[in-house]
SEPA-757409 format. One record per residue (C-alpha): residue number from 1; residue in one letter; x negated, y negated, z. Coordinates in pm, whole numbers, plus 50000, padded with zeros to 5 digits. Each point is the difference from the previous one (the first is absolute). Example, Ala and Ser with C-alpha at 12.3 -4.5 7.8 and 13.67 -1.06 7.14 Angstrom:
     k   r       X       Y       Z
     1   A   48770   50450   50780
     2   S   49863   49656   49934
END
This chain:
     k   r       X       Y       Z
     1   M   42524   18211   38817
     2   L   49904   49824   49695
     3   T   49751   50256   49890
     4   W   50272   50267   50040
     5   V   50228   49784   49771
     6   V   49728   49968   49732
     7   N   49927   50371   50012
     8   K   50364   50081   49966
     9   I   50051   49772   49700
    10   D   49690   50152   49835
    11   Y   50152   50351   50053
    12   I   50344   49890   49856
    13   F   49830   49819   49701
    14   L   49799   50312   49909
    15   C   50318   50207   50021
    16   M   50170   49762   49762
    17   I   49704   50001   49750
    18   N   50002   50389   50016
    19   R   50378   50026   49944
    20   Y   50039   49722   49743
    21   P   49672   49972   49821
    22   D   50154   49871   49680
    23   S   50180   49717   50158
    24   F   49673   49859   50138
    25   S   49801   50049   49694
    26   L   50271   49819   49802
    27   G   49959   49686   50212
    28   F   50242   50063   50291
    29   P   50013   49692   50215
    30   L   49743   50100   50266
    31   L   49972   49683   50204
    32   P   50375   49972   50085
    33   C   49993   50365   50098
    34   L   49718   49973   50233
    35   L   50138   49675   50153
    36   F   50327   50187   50062
    37   L   49829   50292   50153
    38   F   49779   49776   50224
    39   G   50287   49793   50109
    40   T   50210   50291   50085
    41   F   49745   50174   50220
    42   F   49873   49671   50151
    43   Y   50346   49909   50109
    44   A   50053   50342   50141
    45   S   49677   49991   50193
    46   L   50093   49652   50157
    47   S   50345   50129   50099
    48   A   49852   50309   50162
    49   Q   49774   49783   50220
    50   A   50198   49708   50139
    51   V   49786   49690   50083
    52   Y   50089   49838   50328
    53   T   49885   49650   50070
    54   R   50249   49867   50249
    55   V   50192   50110   50307
    56   E   50237   49829   50225
    57   A   50210   50135   50304
    58   D   50198   49897   50302
    59   F   49776   50082   50301
    60   S   50025   50011   50389
    61   M   49710   50031   50241
    62   K   50039   50093   50359
    63   E   49706   49967   50241
    64   K   49939   50125   50348
    65   T   49708   49887   50200
    66   G   49819   50179   50278
    67   D   50130   49757   50246
    68   G   50353   50072   49939
    69   G   50068   49714   49754
    70   S   50188   50046   49667
    71   S   50090   49803   49691
    72   L   50200   50048   49682
    73   T   49931   49838   49666
    74   M   50229   50026   49688
    75   G   49996   49865   49650
    76   K   49888   50078   49654
    77   V   49657   50076   49857
    78   Y   49853   49944   49664
    79   F   49689   50128   49831
    80   D   49855   49944   49648
    81   K   49687   50184   49897
    82   S   49884   49702   49779
    83   Q   50045   49752   50281
    84   N   49814   50222   50270
    85   K   50203   49866   50276
    86   I   50296   50103   50220
    87   V   50271   49752   50074
    88   Y   50236   50059   50293
    89   N   50320   49797   50004
    90   I   50099   50037   50356
    91   T   50359   49924   50108
    92   F   49983   50131   50359
    93   P   49926   49898   50265
    94   K   49946   49666   49821
    95   A   49968   49894   49639
    96   E   49632   49990   49885
    97   I   49774   50136   49730
    98   L   49682   50189   50038
    99   I   49743   50053   49717
   100   S   49737   50252   50045
   101   T   49700   49993   49784
   102   D   49664   50188   50015
   103   S   49849   49703   50189
   104   F   50277   49829   50206
   105   L   50352   50029   50139
   106   Y   50200   49673   49950
   107   K   50315   49915   50204
   108   I   50225   49752   49842
   109   E   50304   49836   50164
   110   A   50225   49745   49828
   111   D   49753   49985   49698
   112   S   49721   49911   50229
   113   L   49688   50196   50099
   114   V   50013   50055   50367
   115   E   49727   50258   50044
   116   K   49711   50170   49813
   117   L   49823   50302   50132
   118   P   49718   50223   49876
   119   N   50120   50316   49833
   120   M   49786   50324   49951
   121   N   50061   50108   49649
   122   I   50325   50180   50078
   123   T   50189   49905   49662
   124   K   49838   50274   49816
   125   F   50067   50267   50270
   126   S   50364   49903   50049
   127   V   50258   50250   49937
   128   L   50150   49781   49724
   129   S   49665   49978   49803
   130   L   49905   50369   50059
   131   C   50351   50115   49882
   132   L   49979   49794   49669
   133   S   49638   50115   49930
   134   G   50078   50371   50073
   135   E   49722   50005   50274
   136   L   50241   50051   50300
   137   P   49949   50371   50029
   138   Y   49635   49944   50100
   139   F   50064   49648   50147
   140   G   49771   49869   49731
   141   L   49695   50162   50164
   142   R   49886   50141   49666
   143   Q   49938   49646   49893
   144   T   49767   49928   50298
   145   P   49653   50103   50105
   146   Y   50168   50253   50232
   147   K   49932   50355   49901
   148   M   50206   50308   50069
   149   T   49803   50252   50212
   150   D   50243   50272   50119
   151   V   50336   50137   49892
   152   D   50228   50230   50209
   153   K   50341   50127   49963
   154   D   50260   50032   50291
   155   G   50317   50139   49863
   156   E   50142   49764   49762
   157   M   49754   49723   50103
   158   V   49671   49942   49814
   159   I   49755   49821   50225
   160   S   49687   49828   49881
   161   S   49720   49817   50171
   162   W   49826   49687   49870
   163   L   49674   49855   50109
   164   P   49846   49657   49917
   165   P   49660   49963   49835
   166   E   49710   49997   50229
   167   D   49956   49620   49954
   168   Y   50324   49947   50168
   169   A   49999   50273   50270
   170   D   49921   49746   50274
   171   T   50328   49804   49919
   172   H   50231   50235   49839
   173   G   50127   50342   50126
   174   K   50149   50317   49874
   175   M   50353   50007   49841
   176   I   50219   50314   50000
   177   L   50266   50015   49748
   178   S   50296   50240   49975
   179   Q   50213   50076   49703
   180   K   50336   50191   49971
   181   Q   50135   50098   49663
   182   K   49723   49781   49841
   183   Q   50131   49697   50177
   184   L   49825   49807   50273
   185   Y   50121   50099   50334
   186   G   49753   49873   50258
   187   L   49672   49805   50048
   188   I   49782   49987   50311
   189   S   49734   49744   50023
   190   L   49698   50041   50238
   191   N   49735   49759   50112
   192   P   49628   50086   49953
   193   G   49999   50170   50352
   194   G   50275   50239   49911
   195   D   50293   49834   50187
   196   I   50344   49974   49832
   197   I   50075   49629   49943
   198   A   50306   50042   49772
   199   K   50250   50241   49857
   200   Q   50250   49968   49722
   201   F   50282   50212   49891
   202   F   50179   49969   49654
   203   R   50353   50144   50003
   204   K   50346   50012   49831
   205   Y   49871   49989   49639
   206   E   50248   49890   49742
   207   L   49972   50033   49613
   208   I   50033   49661   49857
   209   S   49986   49998   49609
   210   G   49758   50291   50005
   211   L   49789   49858   50285
   212   H   49981   50165   50348
   213   F   50019   49724   50264
   214   P   49984   50055   50370
   215   T   50293   49800   50159
   216   E   49863   50034   50351
   217   I   49656   49944   50126
   218   I   49895   50055   50368
   219   A   49687   49835   50111
   220   L   49831   50059   50335
   221   T   49689   49787   50102
   222   Y   49796   50039   50308
   223   H   49794   49737   50185
   224   G   49884   49962   50355
   225   G   50208   50313   50106
   226   T   50319   49869   49881
   227   E   50214   50114   49702
   228   R   50177   49779   49757
   229   K   50273   50144   49783
   230   Q   50145   49859   49681
   231   I   50274   50136   49788
   232   T   50055   49863   49650
   233   T   50290   50101   49784
   234   Y   50090   49921   49631
   235   R   50335   49989   49838
   236   N   50134   49896   49658
   237   I   49672   50056   49838
   238   T   49982   49850   49641
   239   L   49721   50047   49752
   240   N   49898   49770   49716
   241   Q   50257   49737   50058
   242   M   49925   49711   49752
   243   Q   50302   49773   50016
   244   D   49890   49795   50316
   245   E   49653   49870   50036
   246   T   50057   49802   50310
   247   F   49818   50209   50264
   248   Y   49781   50205   49771
   249   T   49805   49687   49897
   250   Y   50052   49808   50327
   251   P   49703   49772   50013
   252   V   49725   50038   50248
   253   P   49972   49678   50197
   254   A   49708   49773   49910
   255   Q   49683   50066   50198
END
């Protein structure tokens, strides 16, 4: 984008010299002119490409397990790219705070750490992070060692297959990604043996300040012949809220 701006300024500057040669030869103030042009086009380029660094939303998460159990969790979620952590301020079924980092998941109740669990680098591949980075259409796979191997079209759906590098073939399986109208629609994860272990569906996109955000995500996981279903919904999505830092910068408990 910056190269485009500079080239555009060069073009306009040459046009001005060709049209008003006497003005420049008589000492026309060149520097203010260039600064004005650069400032105008640089501002225009930034305006055309909004920079998103924060997102917050009300959320609800419904879960159904294979044994017939169910649960409902509600609250508000916060994510700041610079902090690289997701903070959940849960209000139902009980008040607690969850902090998700790339290494651990912390559970806090009444300002005290009550549980610390290992986390599997999910922050980078959360919907919140992928939306802000613009990588959601490919679920961030373009930034991983996975490689696209096949692309097919089924009606409005574009379906692509992704394989891990050979060094990871014993531990990672194939992934199948589907897009509809250039938006991520579904993702199927397989184990190295070719069995489906998870499915995700991204639905009900809303345009929030120029950013397409899926407000409903359905996740199905399979283990031991049972299916676990999770439906996450987002409402009141806000981008780049800078007035309240409380949860965006909520401190990770001391190790």
